[in-house]
C-alpha positions in Angstrom: 124.9 114.2 93.7 121.3 113.1 93.6 118.3 115.3 94.4 114.7 114.2 94.8 111.8 116.4 94.1 108.0 116.2 94.8 106.0 117.3 91.8 102.4 117.3 90.5 103.3 115.8 87.1 100.6 113.2 86.3 101.1 111.9 82.8 104.0 109.9 81.2 104.0 112.3 78.2 104.4 115.2 80.5 107.3 113.6 82.3 109.0 112.7 79.0 108.9 116.4 77.9 110.2 117.6 81.3 113.1 115.1 81.2 114.0 116.2 77.7 114.0 119.9 78.8 116.0 119.1 81.9 118.6 117.2 79.9 119.2 120.4 77.8 120.4 122.0 81.1 122.0 118.9 82.6 123.2 116.9 79.5 125.3 114.5 81.6 122.6 113.9 84.1 120.4 110.9 84.8 116.8 112.1 85.2 113.7 110.1 85.8 110.2 110.2 87.3 108.4 107.8 89.6 104.8 108.6 88.8 103.6 105.6 90.8 104.7 107.3 94.0 102.1 109.5 95.7 104.6 112.4 95.5 105.2 112.0 91.8 109.0 111.9 92.4 111.5 113.5 90.1 115.1 112.2 90.6 118.1 114.1 89.2 121.6 112.6 89.3 124.3 114.9 88.2 127.7 116.1 89.4 126.3 119.7 89.6 122.7 120.2 90.3 120.9 123.5 90.6 117.7 123.0 92.6 116.6 126.5 91.9 117.0 126.0 88.1 115.0 122.7 88.2 112.2 124.2 90.2 112.1 127.3 88.0 112.0 125.2 84.8 109.1 123.0 86.1 107.3 126.1 87.3 107.7 127.7 83.8 105.8 124.8 82.3 103.0 125.1 84.9 104.1 122.3 87.3 104.7 122.4 91.0 108.1 121.2 92.1 109.8 121.2 95.5 112.8 119.5 97.1 111.7 116.4 99.0 113.1 116.6 102.5 
């Protein structure tokens, strides 16, 4: 399953930290950012994804995150 999120992450270093934290919760996942996209896309590919957990985690670090419809 793949989920795509809109974020306000701006910097590569921020995205690397977030990917590392997300991999702690989704160790078998494939997670990446597209910071070139105007929506600063976060893609998460995993067999079992918790949108709520991903959004809560980014919010806890001060970032906005929402499922991209």
